[in-house]
N, C-alpha and C positions, 0 to 999 in steps of 0.2 A: 410471459410478462409482467401479469399481477403477484407473482411469488415471489418475481425478486423486488418491486413494487414491496412487496410486504416486507421483506429479510431486509431492505436499506432502511425502514423505517425505523431501526434501531440504531443510533454510531458510531458501538462497535462493530456490526457489520458491515459499515459502509466501505464501499473498496478505494482504495488508494495506490496512486501509481509513484513508482520512485523513481527521481530525477536521472541517477548515479547508474542503474541497469536497465529498469525499464521493468522491470517487476512487480505484480501488481498480488497488496498485502491490505492485510486488517488489519482496525488500533491494537487488536489484542495479538496477530500478528508481528508487530511491530516492535516488542517488547522483547519477544525468545528469539526472531530470526535475522540471521548477517546480514549485511549486504556485502559481496564480495567486491563491488566496484565503489566502495562508501570509505571517506578519510577516516581512518583506522582514530581513537586517541583513548585515553587512560580513566578511567570511572576512578575513586577514589578510594577503593578496595583493590586498584590494582591491576582489572583483567581490560585488557583490551576489546575495545566496543566497534561495531560497523555498521550502523545501522541505517536502514531506510530514511530519506527525504521524500515526504512528498510533492509531487510536480502538482505545484496550483494553477494551474495553467490547462490539466486533465481533467476533460467534460466526461465522468460515468454515462448522460445519457446519449452523447455519438458514441459510445464506445457501447453500449447496446444498440441502439441504432446497425450500430458495423455488424456487429456479431448477430444479427437478425436477417442482416442483408443474405448472410453467407449461406 
């Protein structure tokens, strides 16, 4: 538990959950990882982009407690 708290102190290590696919990812992973269920869009370089969208209602503390119970 203490190691997780130490890890999550830095913002770029914080876990997020995608609204579309339910996948867990960090801020850095969002930049390169594609979401299979997200709406695709074209960036200004002509590349197809489909990024994860963070679930604002997901609570990491509840998730850690759920994992602890298992």
